[in-house]
All heavy atoms as a GROMACS GRO file, in nm:
protein
  572
    1LYS      N    1   0.083  -0.119   0.000
    1LYS     CA    2   0.000   0.000   0.000
    1LYS      C    3   0.087   0.124   0.000
    1LYS      O    4   0.074   0.208  -0.087
    1LYS     CB    5  -0.087   0.004   0.125
    1LYS     CG    6  -0.219  -0.062   0.113
    1LYS     CD    7  -0.298  -0.041   0.241
    1LYS     CE    8  -0.431  -0.107   0.230
    1LYS     NZ    9  -0.508  -0.097   0.350
    2GLU      N   10   0.172   0.132   0.098
    2GLU     CA   11   0.252   0.253   0.117
    2GLU      C   12   0.356   0.268   0.007
    2GLU      O   13   0.431   0.177  -0.022
    2GLU     CB   14   0.322   0.248   0.253
    2GLU     CG   15   0.377   0.380   0.297
    2GLU     CD   16   0.424   0.374   0.440
    2GLU    OE1   17   0.351   0.321   0.525
    2GLU    OE2   18   0.534   0.422   0.464
    3GLY      N   19   0.357   0.384  -0.058
    3GLY     CA   20   0.456   0.412  -0.161
    3GLY      C   21   0.424   0.360  -0.299
    3GLY      O   22   0.507   0.363  -0.387
    4THR      N   23   0.301   0.309  -0.319
    4THR     CA   24   0.261   0.262  -0.451
    4THR      C   25   0.136   0.335  -0.497
    4THR      O   26   0.064   0.391  -0.416
    4THR     CB   27   0.233   0.109  -0.451
    4THR    OG1   28   0.124   0.081  -0.364
    4THR    CG2   29   0.354   0.030  -0.410
    5SER      N   30   0.113   0.331  -0.629
    5SER     CA   31  -0.010   0.394  -0.681
    5SER      C   32  -0.105   0.284  -0.727
    5SER      O   33  -0.154   0.208  -0.645
    5SER     CB   34   0.025   0.493  -0.794
    5SER     OG   35   0.093   0.426  -0.898
    6THR      N   36  -0.123   0.268  -0.857
    6THR     CA   37  -0.217   0.168  -0.906
    6THR      C   38  -0.161   0.026  -0.897
    6THR      O   39  -0.236  -0.070  -0.900
    6THR     CB   40  -0.255   0.194  -1.053
    6THR    OG1   41  -0.137   0.180  -1.134
    6THR    CG2   42  -0.316   0.331  -1.070
    7GLY      N   43  -0.030   0.014  -0.888
    7GLY     CA   44   0.032  -0.117  -0.877
    7GLY      C   45   0.072  -0.178  -1.009
    7GLY      O   46   0.133  -0.285  -1.013
    8ILE      N   47   0.044  -0.112  -1.118
    8ILE     CA   48   0.072  -0.172  -1.249
    8ILE      C   49   0.215  -0.145  -1.296
    8ILE      O   50   0.270  -0.222  -1.376
    8ILE     CB   51  -0.030  -0.127  -1.355
    8ILE    CG1   52  -0.028  -0.223  -1.473
    8ILE    CG2   53  -0.005   0.016  -1.397
    8ILE    CD1   54  -0.148  -0.212  -1.563
    9SER      N   55   0.279  -0.041  -1.246
    9SER     CA   56   0.415  -0.009  -1.292
    9SER      C   57   0.517  -0.110  -1.240
    9SER      O   58   0.494  -0.179  -1.139
    9SER     CB   59   0.454   0.132  -1.247
    9SER     OG   60   0.477   0.132  -1.107
   10ALA      N   61   0.630  -0.117  -1.307
   10ALA     CA   62   0.738  -0.207  -1.263
   10ALA      C   63   0.785  -0.168  -1.124
   10ALA      O   64   0.814  -0.254  -1.040
   10ALA     CB   65   0.853  -0.203  -1.363
   11ALA      N   66   0.791  -0.038  -1.097
   11ALA     CA   67   0.835   0.009  -0.964
   11ALA      C   68   0.736  -0.034  -0.856
   11ALA      O   69   0.778  -0.080  -0.749
   11ALA     CB   70   0.850   0.161  -0.966
   12ASP      N   71   0.607  -0.020  -0.883
   12ASP     CA   72   0.506  -0.062  -0.785
   12ASP      C   73   0.511  -0.213  -0.762
   12ASP      O   74   0.499  -0.261  -0.650
   12ASP     CB   75   0.365  -0.024  -0.832
   12ASP     CG   76   0.332   0.122  -0.808
   12ASP    OD1   77   0.416   0.194  -0.751
   12ASP    OD2   78   0.220   0.163  -0.845
   13ARG      N   79   0.531  -0.288  -0.869
   13ARG     CA   80   0.538  -0.434  -0.855
   13ARG      C   81   0.661  -0.475  -0.776
   13ARG      O   82   0.654  -0.565  -0.692
   13ARG     CB   83   0.535  -0.501  -0.992
   13ARG     CG   84   0.400  -0.488  -1.059
   13ARG     CD   85   0.401  -0.547  -1.197
   13ARG     NE   86   0.278  -0.510  -1.267
   13ARG     CZ   87   0.212  -0.591  -1.345
   13ARG    NH1   88   0.253  -0.713  -1.368
   13ARG    NH2   89   0.103  -0.550  -1.406
   14ALA      N   90   0.772  -0.408  -0.799
   14ALA     CA   91   0.894  -0.438  -0.724
   14ALA      C   92   0.874  -0.409  -0.575
   14ALA      O   93   0.914  -0.490  -0.489
   14ALA     CB   94   1.012  -0.357  -0.778
   15LYS      N   95   0.811  -0.297  -0.543
   15LYS     CA   96   0.784  -0.263  -0.402
   15LYS      C   97   0.690  -0.366  -0.339
   15LYS      O   98   0.709  -0.405  -0.224
   15LYS     CB   99   0.722  -0.124  -0.392
   15LYS     CG  100   0.820  -0.012  -0.419
   15LYS     CD  101   0.752   0.123  -0.414
   15LYS     CE  102   0.848   0.232  -0.454
   15LYS     NZ  103   0.784   0.363  -0.459
   16THR      N  104   0.592  -0.412  -0.415
   16THR     CA  105   0.499  -0.512  -0.364
   16THR      C  106   0.570  -0.644  -0.337
   16THR      O  107   0.550  -0.707  -0.233
   16THR     CB  108   0.383  -0.534  -0.463
   16THR    OG1  109   0.314  -0.410  -0.481
   16THR    CG2  110   0.285  -0.640  -0.412
   17LEU      N  111   0.658  -0.686  -0.428
   17LEU     CA  112   0.732  -0.810  -0.408
   17LEU      C  113   0.823  -0.802  -0.287
   17LEU      O  114   0.833  -0.898  -0.208
   17LEU     CB  115   0.811  -0.845  -0.534
   17LEU     CG  116   0.726  -0.883  -0.654
   17LEU    CD1  117   0.812  -0.893  -0.779
   17LEU    CD2  118   0.650  -1.012  -0.629
   18LEU      N  119   0.889  -0.689  -0.268
   18LEU     CA  120   0.974  -0.672  -0.150
   18LEU      C  121   0.890  -0.678  -0.022
   18LEU      O  122   0.931  -0.738   0.077
   18LEU     CB  123   1.050  -0.540  -0.158
   18LEU     CG  124   1.164  -0.536  -0.260
   18LEU    CD1  125   1.218  -0.394  -0.274
   18LEU    CD2  126   1.275  -0.632  -0.221
   19ALA      N  127   0.772  -0.617  -0.026
   19ALA     CA  128   0.684  -0.620   0.092
   19ALA      C  129   0.634  -0.762   0.120
   19ALA      O  130   0.625  -0.804   0.235
   19ALA     CB  131   0.566  -0.524   0.072
   20LEU      N  132   0.603  -0.838   0.014
   20LEU     CA  133   0.557  -0.976   0.032
   20LEU      C  134   0.664  -1.064   0.097
   20LEU      O  135   0.633  -1.159   0.166
   20LEU     CB  136   0.516  -1.037  -0.102
   20LEU     CG  137   0.379  -0.999  -0.154
   20LEU    CD1  138   0.365  -1.041  -0.300
   20LEU    CD2  139   0.270  -1.060  -0.069
   21ALA      N  140   0.790  -1.030   0.073
   21ALA     CA  141   0.901  -1.109   0.128
   21ALA      C  142   0.928  -1.078   0.275
   21ALA      O  143   1.002  -1.151   0.341
   21ALA     CB  144   1.027  -1.085   0.046
   22ARG      N  145   0.867  -0.973   0.327
   22ARG     CA  146   0.887  -0.941   0.471
   22ARG      C  147   0.820  -1.047   0.556
   22ARG      O  148   0.706  -1.086   0.531
   22ARG     CB  149   0.826  -0.803   0.503
   22ARG     CG  150   0.903  -0.687   0.450
   22ARG     CD  151   0.858  -0.554   0.513
   22ARG     NE  152   0.714  -0.546   0.528
   22ARG     CZ  153   0.636  -0.461   0.462
   22ARG    NH1  154   0.686  -0.378   0.375
   22ARG    NH2  155   0.507  -0.460   0.483
   23PRO      N  156   0.890  -1.096   0.657
   23PRO     CA  157   0.835  -1.204   0.740
   23PRO      C  158   0.701  -1.171   0.807
   23PRO      O  159   0.620  -1.259   0.828
   23PRO     CB  160   0.943  -1.227   0.846
   23PRO     CG  161   1.067  -1.168   0.791
   23PRO     CD  162   1.025  -1.058   0.699
   24HIS      N  163   0.678  -1.045   0.840
   24HIS     CA  164   0.557  -1.010   0.915
   24HIS      C  165   0.454  -0.936   0.830
   24HIS      O  166   0.364  -0.871   0.885
   24HIS     CB  167   0.593  -0.928   1.039
   24HIS     CG  168   0.687  -1.000   1.130
   24HIS    ND1  169   0.651  -1.114   1.199
   24HIS    CD2  170   0.817  -0.980   1.160
   24HIS    CE1  171   0.754  -1.158   1.269
   24HIS    NE2  172   0.856  -1.079   1.247
   25ALA      N  173   0.466  -0.947   0.698
   25ALA     CA  174   0.368  -0.882   0.610
   25ALA      C  175   0.232  -0.949   0.626
   25ALA      O  176   0.223  -1.070   0.645
   25ALA     CB  177   0.414  -0.890   0.465
   26GLY      N  178   0.128  -0.868   0.620
   26GLY     CA  179  -0.007  -0.921   0.634
   26GLY      C  180  -0.100  -0.864   0.530
   26GLY      O  181  -0.062  -0.774   0.454
   27PRO      N  182  -0.222  -0.913   0.523
   27PRO     CA  183  -0.318  -0.870   0.421
   27PRO      C  184  -0.343  -0.719   0.420
   27PRO      O  185  -0.365  -0.661   0.313
   27PRO     CB  186  -0.447  -0.944   0.458
   27PRO     CG  187  -0.405  -1.056   0.544
   27PRO     CD  188  -0.277  -1.014   0.612
   28ASN      N  189  -0.337  -0.655   0.534
   28ASN     CA  190  -0.365  -0.511   0.540
   28ASN      C  191  -0.252  -0.426   0.484
   28ASN      O  192  -0.266  -0.305   0.471
   28ASN     CB  193  -0.396  -0.469   0.683
   28ASN     CG  194  -0.527  -0.528   0.731
   28ASN    OD1  195  -0.619  -0.550   0.652
   28ASN    ND2  196  -0.537  -0.555   0.859
   29ASP      N  197  -0.139  -0.488   0.452
   29ASP     CA  198  -0.026  -0.416   0.395
   29ASP      C  199  -0.039  -0.396   0.244
   29ASP      O  200   0.045  -0.329   0.183
   29ASP     CB  201   0.105  -0.491   0.422
   29ASP     CG  202   0.138  -0.498   0.570
   29ASP    OD1  203   0.102  -0.404   0.643
   29ASP    OD2  204   0.197  -0.599   0.612
   30PHE      N  205  -0.143  -0.452   0.184
   30PHE     CA  206  -0.154  -0.452   0.038
   30PHE      C  207  -0.289  -0.404  -0.010
   30PHE      O  208  -0.391  -0.426   0.055
   30PHE     CB  209  -0.130  -0.594  -0.015
   30PHE     CG  210   0.002  -0.650   0.030
   30PHE    CD1  211   0.008  -0.733   0.141
   30PHE    CD2  212   0.119  -0.616  -0.036
   30PHE    CE1  213   0.130  -0.782   0.185
   30PHE    CE2  214   0.240  -0.666   0.009
   30PHE     CZ  215   0.247  -0.748   0.118
   31ASN      N  216  -0.287  -0.335  -0.126
   31ASN     CA  217  -0.411  -0.294  -0.192
   31ASN      C  218  -0.469  -0.414  -0.266
   31ASN      O  219  -0.395  -0.496  -0.319
   31ASN     CB  220  -0.384  -0.182  -0.293
   31ASN     CG  221  -0.348  -0.053  -0.225
   31ASN    OD1  222  -0.404  -0.019  -0.123
   31ASN    ND2  223  -0.254   0.020  -0.283
   32ARG      N  224  -0.599  -0.423  -0.270
   32ARG     CA  225  -0.666  -0.530  -0.344
   32ARG      C  226  -0.782  -0.472  -0.422
   32ARG      O  227  -0.850  -0.385  -0.369
   32ARG     CB  228  -0.715  -0.638  -0.248
   32ARG     CG  229  -0.598  -0.722  -0.201
   32ARG     CD  230  -0.641  -0.826  -0.105
   32ARG     NE  231  -0.640  -0.764   0.029
   32ARG     CZ  232  -0.694  -0.815   0.134
   32ARG    NH1  233  -0.757  -0.927   0.129
   32ARG    NH2  234  -0.688  -0.754   0.249
   33PRO      N  235  -0.807  -0.518  -0.541
   33PRO     CA  236  -0.730  -0.619  -0.613
   33PRO      C  237  -0.596  -0.562  -0.654
   33PRO      O  238  -0.577  -0.440  -0.660
   33PRO     CB  239  -0.815  -0.652  -0.734
   33PRO     CG  240  -0.894  -0.528  -0.760
   33PRO     CD  241  -0.916  -0.466  -0.624
   34GLY      N  242  -0.502  -0.648  -0.687
   34GLY     CA  243  -0.368  -0.604  -0.724
   34GLY      C  244  -0.322  -0.667  -0.853
   34GLY      O  245  -0.397  -0.739  -0.919
   35HIS      N  246  -0.197  -0.640  -0.886
   35HIS     CA  247  -0.138  -0.693  -1.009
   35HIS      C  248  -0.037  -0.802  -0.980
   35HIS      O  249   0.027  -0.854  -1.071
   35HIS     CB  250  -0.073  -0.579  -1.088
   35HIS     CG  251  -0.173  -0.478  -1.135
   35HIS    ND1  252  -0.251  -0.497  -1.246
   35HIS    CD2  253  -0.210  -0.358  -1.083
   35HIS    CE1  254  -0.330  -0.393  -1.263
   35HIS    NE2  255  -0.308  -0.308  -1.165
   36ILE      N  256  -0.022  -0.838  -0.853
   36ILE     CA  257   0.065  -0.948  -0.810
   36ILE      C  258  -0.026  -1.051  -0.745
   36ILE      O  259  -0.112  -1.016  -0.663
   36ILE     CB  260   0.170  -0.899  -0.706
   36ILE    CG1  261   0.257  -0.788  -0.763
   36ILE    CG2  262   0.252  -1.015  -0.654
   36ILE    CD1  263   0.358  -0.832  -0.866
   37PHE      N  264  -0.007  -1.177  -0.779
   37PHE     CA  265  -0.092  -1.282  -0.726
   37PHE      C  266  -0.009  -1.381  -0.644
   37PHE      O  267   0.062  -1.464  -0.702
   37PHE     CB  268  -0.165  -1.354  -0.840
   37PHE     CG  269  -0.241  -1.258  -0.928
   37PHE    CD1  270  -0.188  -1.214  -1.047
   37PHE    CD2  271  -0.363  -1.208  -0.886
   37PHE    CE1  272  -0.256  -1.123  -1.126
   37PHE    CE2  273  -0.433  -1.117  -0.964
   37PHE     CZ  274  -0.379  -1.074  -1.085
   38PRO      N  275  -0.016  -1.372  -0.512
   38PRO     CA  276   0.063  -1.462  -0.426
   38PRO      C  277   0.017  -1.608  -0.442
   38PRO      O  278  -0.102  -1.636  -0.459
   38PRO     CB  279   0.033  -1.414  -0.285
   38PRO     CG  280  -0.023  -1.278  -0.300
   38PRO     CD  281  -0.091  -1.276  -0.433
   39LEU      N  282   0.112  -1.698  -0.441
   39LEU     CA  283   0.085  -1.840  -0.448
   39LEU      C  284   0.128  -1.904  -0.317
   39LEU      O  285   0.221  -1.858  -0.253
   39LEU     CB  286   0.163  -1.904  -0.564
   39LEU     CG  287   0.136  -1.844  -0.702
   39LEU    CD1  288   0.233  -1.904  -0.804
   39LEU    CD2  289  -0.007  -1.870  -0.743
   40ARG      N  290   0.062  -2.012  -0.280
   40ARG     CA  291   0.098  -2.082  -0.157
   40ARG      C  292   0.187  -2.202  -0.187
   40ARG      O  293   0.159  -2.280  -0.277
   40ARG     CB  294  -0.027  -2.129  -0.084
   40ARG     CG  295  -0.103  -2.015  -0.022
   40ARG     CD  296  -0.210  -2.069   0.068
   40ARG     NE  297  -0.277  -1.959   0.133
   40ARG     CZ  298  -0.259  -1.929   0.261
   40ARG    NH1  299  -0.180  -2.000   0.335
   40ARG    NH2  300  -0.323  -1.828   0.313
   41TYR      N  301   0.290  -2.213  -0.108
   41TYR     CA  302   0.384  -2.324  -0.114
   41TYR      C  303   0.326  -2.442  -0.039
   41TYR      O  304   0.268  -2.425   0.068
   41TYR     CB  305   0.514  -2.277  -0.049
   41TYR     CG  306   0.614  -2.383  -0.012
   41TYR    CD1  307   0.704  -2.429  -0.107
   41TYR    CD2  308   0.621  -2.433   0.117
   41TYR    CE1  309   0.799  -2.524  -0.073
   41TYR    CE2  310   0.715  -2.528   0.151
   41TYR     CZ  311   0.804  -2.574   0.055
   41TYR     OH  312   0.897  -2.667   0.088
   42ARG      N  313   0.339  -2.560  -0.095
   42ARG     CA  314   0.292  -2.680  -0.024
   42ARG      C  315   0.406  -2.734   0.061
   42ARG      O  316   0.515  -2.760   0.012
   42ARG     CB  317   0.246  -2.786  -0.124
   42ARG     CG  318   0.190  -2.907  -0.052
   42ARG     CD  319   0.113  -2.995  -0.145
   42ARG     NE  320   0.068  -3.112  -0.071
   42ARG     CZ  321   0.018  -3.218  -0.128
   42ARG    NH1  322   0.002  -3.221  -0.258
   42ARG    NH2  323  -0.019  -3.321  -0.056
   43GLU      N  324   0.379  -2.748   0.191
   43GLU     CA  325   0.479  -2.799   0.284
   43GLU      C  326   0.533  -2.932   0.233
   43GLU      O  327   0.458  -3.018   0.190
   43GLU     CB  328   0.417  -2.816   0.423
   43GLU     CG  329   0.519  -2.822   0.534
   43GLU     CD  330   0.608  -2.700   0.541
   43GLU    OE1  331   0.555  -2.587   0.538
   43GLU    OE2  332   0.731  -2.716   0.547
   44GLY      N  333   0.664  -2.946   0.234
   44GLY     CA  334   0.728  -3.066   0.182
   44GLY      C  335   0.792  -3.041   0.046
   44GLY      O  336   0.866  -3.124  -0.004
   45GLY      N  337   0.759  -2.925  -0.014
   45GLY     CA  338   0.822  -2.884  -0.139
   45GLY      C  339   0.798  -2.977  -0.255
   45GLY      O  340   0.693  -3.040  -0.267
   46VAL      N  341   0.900  -2.988  -0.341
   46VAL     CA  342   0.886  -3.066  -0.464
   46VAL      C  343   0.873  -3.215  -0.436
   46VAL      O  344   0.832  -3.291  -0.524
   46VAL     CB  345   1.002  -3.040  -0.563
   46VAL    CG1  346   0.999  -2.898  -0.614
   46VAL    CG2  347   1.136  -3.073  -0.500
   47LEU      N  348   0.905  -3.257  -0.314
   47LEU     CA  349   0.885  -3.398  -0.279
   47LEU      C  350   0.736  -3.429  -0.260
   47LEU      O  351   0.695  -3.545  -0.270
   47LEU     CB  352   0.964  -3.434  -0.154
   47LEU     CG  353   1.116  -3.418  -0.165
   47LEU    CD1  354   1.182  -3.448  -0.032
   47LEU    CD2  355   1.170  -3.507  -0.275
   48LYS      N  356   0.656  -3.327  -0.232
   48LYS     CA  357   0.510  -3.344  -0.216
   48LYS      C  358   0.433  -3.301  -0.339
   48LYS      O  359   0.330  -3.357  -0.372
   48LYS     CB  360   0.460  -3.265  -0.094
   48LYS     CG  361   0.506  -3.318   0.037
   48LYS     CD  362   0.436  -3.448   0.067
   48LYS     CE  363   0.477  -3.500   0.203
   48LYS     NZ  364   0.414  -3.625   0.236
   49ARG      N  365   0.481  -3.194  -0.406
   49ARG     CA  366   0.413  -3.142  -0.526
   49ARG      C  367   0.519  -3.088  -0.620
   49ARG      O  368   0.596  -2.999  -0.583
   49ARG     CB  369   0.315  -3.032  -0.489
   49ARG     CG  370   0.244  -2.974  -0.610
   49ARG     CD  371   0.145  -2.863  -0.571
   49ARG     NE  372   0.089  -2.805  -0.691
   49ARG     CZ  373   0.144  -2.704  -0.759
   49ARG    NH1  374   0.255  -2.649  -0.718
   49ARG    NH2  375   0.086  -2.658  -0.868
   50ALA      N  376   0.525  -3.141  -0.740
   50ALA     CA  377   0.626  -3.099  -0.839
   50ALA      C  378   0.580  -2.973  -0.911
   50ALA      O  379   0.548  -2.975  -1.030
   50ALA     CB  380   0.653  -3.212  -0.937
   51GLY      N  381   0.574  -2.862  -0.837
   51GLY     CA  382   0.526  -2.737  -0.895
   51GLY      C  383   0.634  -2.630  -0.896
   51GLY      O  384   0.734  -2.638  -0.826
   52HIS      N  385   0.610  -2.525  -0.979
   52HIS     CA  386   0.704  -2.414  -0.987
   52HIS      C  387   0.718  -2.341  -0.854
   52HIS      O  388   0.827  -2.298  -0.816
   52HIS     CB  389   0.659  -2.315  -1.096
   52HIS     CG  390   0.667  -2.370  -1.233
   52HIS    ND1  391   0.560  -2.433  -1.292
   52HIS    CD2  392   0.767  -2.373  -1.322
   52HIS    CE1  393   0.595  -2.471  -1.413
   52HIS    NE2  394   0.720  -2.437  -1.435
   53THR      N  395   0.606  -2.324  -0.785
   53THR     CA  396   0.609  -2.254  -0.656
   53THR      C  397   0.698  -2.327  -0.557
   53THR      O  398   0.784  -2.267  -0.491
   53THR     CB  399   0.466  -2.241  -0.600
   53THR    OG1  400   0.384  -2.176  -0.697
   53THR    CG2  401   0.464  -2.163  -0.471
   54GLU      N  402   0.678  -2.457  -0.547
   54GLU     CA  403   0.757  -2.538  -0.454
   54GLU      C  404   0.905  -2.536  -0.493
   54GLU      O  405   0.992  -2.527  -0.407
   54GLU     CB  406   0.704  -2.682  -0.450
   54GLU     CG  407   0.571  -2.695  -0.380
   54GLU     CD  408   0.452  -2.641  -0.456
   54GLU    OE1  409   0.460  -2.626  -0.580
   54GLU    OE2  410   0.349  -2.612  -0.394
   55ALA      N  411   0.933  -2.542  -0.622
   55ALA     CA  412   1.072  -2.539  -0.668
   55ALA      C  413   1.139  -2.406  -0.632
   55ALA      O  414   1.253  -2.405  -0.586
   55ALA     CB  415   1.079  -2.563  -0.819
   56ALA      N  416   1.068  -2.295  -0.650
   56ALA     CA  417   1.125  -2.164  -0.619
   56ALA      C  418   1.160  -2.154  -0.471
   56ALA      O  419   1.268  -2.107  -0.433
   56ALA     CB  420   1.027  -2.053  -0.658
   57VAL      N  421   1.070  -2.199  -0.385
   57VAL     CA  422   1.094  -2.192  -0.241
   57VAL      C  423   1.204  -2.290  -0.199
   57VAL      O  424   1.292  -2.256  -0.120
   57VAL     CB  425   0.963  -2.217  -0.162
   57VAL    CG1  426   0.990  -2.228  -0.012
   57VAL    CG2  427   0.864  -2.104  -0.189
   58ASP      N  428   1.203  -2.409  -0.254
   58ASP     CA  429   1.307  -2.507  -0.223
   58ASP      C  430   1.446  -2.455  -0.264
   58ASP      O  431   1.543  -2.469  -0.188
   58ASP     CB  432   1.279  -2.640  -0.291
   58ASP     CG  433   1.168  -2.720  -0.224
   58ASP    OD1  434   1.120  -2.679  -0.116
   58ASP    OD2  435   1.128  -2.824  -0.281
   59PHE      N  436   1.457  -2.394  -0.382
   59PHE     CA  437   1.585  -2.337  -0.426
   59PHE      C  438   1.631  -2.226  -0.332
   59PHE      O  439   1.750  -2.217  -0.298
   59PHE     CB  440   1.577  -2.283  -0.569
   59PHE     CG  441   1.595  -2.388  -0.675
   59PHE    CD1  442   1.507  -2.398  -0.780
   59PHE    CD2  443   1.702  -2.476  -0.670
   59PHE    CE1  444   1.523  -2.494  -0.878
   59PHE    CE2  445   1.720  -2.573  -0.768
   59PHE     CZ  446   1.631  -2.582  -0.872
   60ALA      N  447   1.539  -2.141  -0.291
   60ALA     CA  448   1.575  -2.033  -0.198
   60ALA      C  449   1.628  -2.091  -0.067
   60ALA      O  450   1.730  -2.045  -0.015
   60ALA     CB  451   1.455  -1.943  -0.173
   61ARG      N  452   1.561  -2.192  -0.016
   61ARG     CA  453   1.607  -2.255   0.109
   61ARG      C  454   1.743  -2.321   0.092
   61ARG      O  455   1.829  -2.310   0.179
   61ARG     CB  456   1.504  -2.357   0.156
   61ARG     CG  457   1.383  -2.293   0.217
   61ARG     CD  458   1.292  -2.396   0.280
   61ARG     NE  459   1.192  -2.330   0.362
   61ARG     CZ  460   1.068  -2.371   0.373
   61ARG    NH1  461   1.028  -2.481   0.312
   61ARG    NH2  462   0.982  -2.304   0.449
   62LEU      N  463   1.763  -2.390  -0.020
   62LEU     CA  464   1.893  -2.454  -0.046
   62LEU      C  465   2.006  -2.351  -0.053
   62LEU      O  466   2.120  -2.380  -0.016
   62LEU     CB  467   1.888  -2.534  -0.176
   62LEU     CG  468   1.812  -2.666  -0.172
   62LEU    CD1  469   1.792  -2.721  -0.312
   62LEU    CD2  470   1.886  -2.766  -0.086
   63ALA      N  471   1.974  -2.231  -0.100
   63ALA     CA  472   2.073  -2.124  -0.110
   63ALA      C  473   2.093  -2.050   0.022
   63ALA      O  474   2.176  -1.960   0.030
   63ALA     CB  475   2.030  -2.025  -0.218
   64GLY      N  476   2.017  -2.089   0.125
   64GLY     CA  477   2.030  -2.023   0.254
   64GLY      C  478   1.957  -1.890   0.262
   64GLY      O  479   1.984  -1.809   0.349
   65CYS      N  480   1.862  -1.869   0.171
   65CYS     CA  481   1.785  -1.744   0.168
   65CYS      C  482   1.648  -1.764   0.231
   65CYS      O  483   1.610  -1.876   0.263
   65CYS     CB  484   1.767  -1.698   0.023
   65CYS     SG  485   1.922  -1.664  -0.061
   66ALA      N  486   1.576  -1.654   0.245
   66ALA     CA  487   1.439  -1.661   0.296
   66ALA      C  488   1.355  -1.747   0.202
   66ALA      O  489   1.377  -1.746   0.080
   66ALA     CB  490   1.379  -1.521   0.307
   67PRO      N  491   1.260  -1.821   0.255
   67PRO     CA  492   1.179  -1.912   0.172
   67PRO      C  493   1.072  -1.840   0.091
   67PRO      O  494   0.952  -1.858   0.111
   67PRO     CB  495   1.118  -2.007   0.274
   67PRO     CG  496   1.107  -1.926   0.398
   67PRO     CD  497   1.226  -1.834   0.397
   68VAL      N  498   1.116  -1.757  -0.002
   68VAL     CA  499   1.026  -1.685  -0.091
   68VAL      C  500   1.081  -1.693  -0.233
   68VAL      O  501   1.201  -1.711  -0.253
   68VAL     CB  502   1.007  -1.537  -0.051
   68VAL    CG1  503   0.943  -1.525   0.085
   68VAL    CG2  504   1.139  -1.463  -0.054
   69GLY      N  505   0.994  -1.680  -0.331
   69GLY     CA  506   1.035  -1.680  -0.470
   69GLY      C  507   0.938  -1.599  -0.553
   69GLY      O  508   0.829  -1.567  -0.508
   70VAL      N  509   0.980  -1.564  -0.672
   70VAL     CA  510   0.896  -1.488  -0.764
   70VAL      C  511   0.887  -1.564  -0.895
   70VAL      O  512   0.988  -1.604  -0.952
   70VAL     CB  513   0.954  -1.347  -0.790
   70VAL    CG1  514   0.870  -1.273  -0.895
   70VAL    CG2  515   0.960  -1.267  -0.662
   71LEU      N  516   0.766  -1.587  -0.941
   71LEU     CA  517   0.741  -1.648  -1.072
   71LEU      C  518   0.674  -1.543  -1.158
   71LEU      O  519   0.587  -1.471  -1.111
   71LEU     CB  520   0.647  -1.769  -1.056
   71LEU     CG  521   0.688  -1.874  -0.955
   71LEU    CD1  522   0.576  -1.977  -0.939
   71LEU    CD2  523   0.816  -1.943  -0.996
   72PHE      N  524   0.714  -1.534  -1.284
   72PHE     CA  525   0.650  -1.436  -1.371
   72PHE      C  526   0.645  -1.487  -1.513
   72PHE      O  527   0.720  -1.576  -1.552
   72PHE     CB  528   0.723  -1.302  -1.365
   72PHE     CG  529   0.858  -1.302  -1.430
   72PHE    CD1  530   0.873  -1.260  -1.560
   72PHE    CD2  531   0.970  -1.344  -1.360
   72PHE    CE1  532   0.998  -1.261  -1.621
   72PHE    CE2  533   1.095  -1.345  -1.419
   72PHE     CZ  534   1.109  -1.304  -1.550
   73SER      N  535   0.557  -1.430  -1.590
   73SER     CA  536   0.546  -1.458  -1.732
   73SER      C  537   0.581  -1.332  -1.808
   73SER      O  538   0.524  -1.226  -1.782
   73SER     CB  539   0.404  -1.501  -1.769
   73SER     OG  540   0.371  -1.621  -1.707
   74GLU      N  541   0.675  -1.344  -1.897
   74GLU     CA  542   0.713  -1.228  -1.979
   74GLU      C  543   0.620  -1.221  -2.098
   74GLU      O  544   0.599  -1.322  -2.168
   74GLU     CB  545   0.858  -1.244  -2.025
   74GLU     CG  546   0.909  -1.125  -2.098
   74GLU     CD  547   1.054  -1.137  -2.134
   74GLU    OE1  548   1.124  -1.221  -2.077
   74GLU    OE2  549   1.096  -1.062  -2.222
   75ILE      N  550   0.567  -1.104  -2.121
   75ILE     CA  551   0.473  -1.085  -2.232
   75ILE      C  552   0.534  -0.986  -2.330
   75ILE      O  553   0.575  -0.876  -2.292
   75ILE     CB  554   0.336  -1.034  -2.180
   75ILE    CG1  555   0.276  -1.135  -2.084
   75ILE    CG2  556   0.244  -1.004  -2.297
   75ILE    CD1  557   0.152  -1.087  -2.015
   76SER      N  558   0.541  -1.024  -2.455
   76SER     CA  559   0.596  -0.938  -2.559
   76SER      C  560   0.480  -0.887  -2.644
   76SER      O  561   0.395  -0.963  -2.687
   76SER     CB  562   0.695  -1.015  -2.645
   76SER     OG  563   0.743  -0.934  -2.749
   77GLN      N  564   0.482  -0.757  -2.672
   77GLN     CA  565   0.374  -0.699  -2.753
   77GLN      C  566   0.426  -0.656  -2.887
   77GLN      O  567   0.528  -0.609  -2.907
   77GLN     CB  568   0.312  -0.579  -2.683
   77GLN     CG  569   0.241  -0.622  -2.558
   77GLN     CD  570   0.176  -0.504  -2.486
   77GLN    OE1  571   0.212  -0.390  -2.505
   77GLN    NE2  572   0.080  -0.535  -2.401
   0.00000   0.00000   0.00000
C-alpha cells in the first residue's frame, strides 16, 4: 500500500514483491485487487508437489535465503 499507486508499474510491482518477502507482512499491507498474485507453497516442497512454486521456495532454502520466490510470465507486444 505505502509508496505505490495503481500497482501496475514495474516500480510498484517491485515494491509489492519486497513487501511480500517481509516475514511479518499481512493482508492489510496490500491494496486489493492487485497486479501481483501470491501463491501458496505446499509444505514438503517438490517432494510433495512438483510445482514451480515449490521449486522456487526449495531453491531459496537450499541457497540459505528466505523461503520466498517470484514467478513471472514475460509478455511481448
